[in-house]
Legacy VTK file of the C-alpha trace (Angstrom):
# vtk DataFile Version 3.0
C-alpha trace
ASCII
DATASET POLYDATA
POINTS 135 float
0.000 0.000 0.000
1.051 3.638 -0.339
3.644 4.851 2.191
2.232 6.820 5.127
4.074 9.964 3.941
2.230 9.884 0.581
0.990 13.346 -0.428
-2.702 13.404 -1.396
-4.683 16.104 -3.180
-8.438 15.935 -2.525
-10.580 18.067 -4.836
-14.313 18.435 -4.226
-16.627 21.442 -4.178
-18.537 20.013 -1.192
-16.690 20.532 2.118
-18.546 17.583 3.683
-17.290 15.240 0.954
-13.715 16.537 1.331
-13.995 15.890 5.081
-15.286 12.375 4.446
-12.374 11.558 2.118
-9.855 13.129 4.504
-11.248 11.159 7.446
-11.012 7.943 5.417
-7.390 8.721 4.568
-6.578 9.651 8.168
-8.174 6.416 9.401
-5.725 4.604 7.114
-2.812 6.554 8.663
-2.298 9.254 6.015
-1.752 12.811 7.194
-0.313 14.729 4.236
-3.539 15.911 2.578
-4.048 19.056 0.506
-7.558 20.250 -0.359
-9.059 22.102 -3.297
-12.592 23.441 -3.868
-12.676 22.753 -7.610
-10.611 21.425 -10.485
-9.035 24.784 -11.299
-7.802 25.295 -7.733
-6.655 21.656 -7.658
-4.611 22.177 -10.815
-2.984 25.257 -9.264
-2.168 23.366 -6.049
-0.776 20.453 -8.052
1.552 22.832 -9.929
2.563 24.696 -6.749
3.424 21.443 -4.971
5.514 20.318 -7.940
7.346 23.647 -8.150
8.072 23.621 -4.401
9.771 20.226 -4.663
7.031 18.426 -2.706
4.927 16.998 -5.524
1.506 15.465 -4.982
1.647 11.662 -5.131
-2.022 10.881 -5.737
-5.129 12.857 -6.729
-8.646 12.095 -5.533
-11.148 14.291 -7.336
-14.902 14.669 -7.535
-16.342 14.456 -11.039
-18.938 17.249 -10.818
-17.338 20.527 -9.768
-17.625 24.156 -10.888
-14.946 25.998 -12.897
-13.305 22.725 -14.042
-14.928 19.307 -13.734
-13.018 16.313 -12.430
-12.906 14.885 -15.952
-11.492 18.157 -17.350
-8.994 18.204 -14.469
-7.991 14.608 -15.258
-7.515 15.392 -18.951
-5.421 18.471 -18.119
-3.273 16.503 -15.647
-2.683 13.735 -18.188
-1.674 16.299 -20.840
1.303 17.562 -18.764
4.360 15.314 -18.777
5.196 16.219 -15.147
1.824 14.898 -13.976
0.887 12.304 -16.569
1.782 9.340 -14.353
0.180 10.545 -11.101
-2.425 8.082 -9.814
-5.831 9.742 -10.230
-9.082 8.561 -8.651
-12.418 10.078 -9.649
-15.261 10.174 -7.131
-18.571 10.169 -8.889
-22.243 9.499 -8.725
-22.012 9.010 -12.482
-22.645 5.421 -13.451
-23.436 6.073 -17.087
-21.385 3.670 -19.165
-20.358 6.351 -21.695
-19.068 8.662 -18.961
-17.123 5.900 -17.225
-15.674 4.868 -20.590
-14.599 8.470 -21.273
-12.865 8.610 -17.874
-11.042 5.345 -18.570
-9.968 6.539 -22.025
-8.778 9.797 -20.429
-6.440 7.901 -18.123
-8.279 7.634 -14.806
-6.539 5.173 -12.497
-9.735 4.149 -10.732
-13.137 5.566 -9.925
-15.272 5.330 -6.804
-19.055 5.580 -7.025
-20.683 7.678 -4.303
-21.870 6.907 -1.728
-19.014 4.598 -0.759
-17.954 2.700 2.338
-14.566 3.011 4.001
-13.791 -0.560 2.962
-14.675 0.110 -0.696
-12.544 3.284 -0.665
-9.574 1.402 0.794
-9.963 -1.381 -1.781
-9.841 1.167 -4.622
-6.669 2.690 -3.140
-5.116 -0.792 -2.977
-5.991 -1.392 -6.650
-4.390 1.915 -7.637
-1.282 1.138 -5.571
-0.969 -2.285 -7.253
-1.360 -0.714 -10.697
1.459 1.780 -10.114
3.772 -0.481 -8.105
4.224 -3.591 -10.215
7.315 -5.653 -9.383
LINES 1 136
135 0 1 2 3 4 5 6 7 8 9 10 11 12 13 14 15 16 17 18 19 20 21 22 23 24 25 26 27 28 29 30 31 32 33 34 35 36 37 38 39 40 41 42 43 44 45 46 47 48 49 50 51 52 53 54 55 56 57 58 59 60 61 62 63 64 65 66 67 68 69 70 71 72 73 74 75 76 77 78 79 80 81 82 83 84 85 86 87 88 89 90 91 92 93 94 95 96 97 98 99 100 101 102 103 104 105 106 107 108 109 110 111 112 113 114 115 116 117 118 119 120 121 122 123 124 125 126 127 128 129 130 131 132 133 134
């Protein structure tokens, strides 16, 4: 699983959802969590962290946000070589096959359908870790 010093970026326009994700991460032992209110702010924080020499290790983003949706954020992240390999999880209530397919084609590492349990969230993180940490 990801090291306990892993740096997370949690992007969601709903403070309650950000708190839920942060509490799930904290329950798993993670403490290095940056927040953003929307995809545009998340992109700025991702760039700032990279420029400061403390890059974000994994992004967890809501799909439906103002200013820049999670899918637009994902596509922008994947288009920059510095960020193209960052694990990226989309949180969504979207279960439409076409939308999920678009996220997969855009390079999402995993997606979590809301509402989710702590166990389901942890399982998705384990799948992402396994994908990016092959022997």
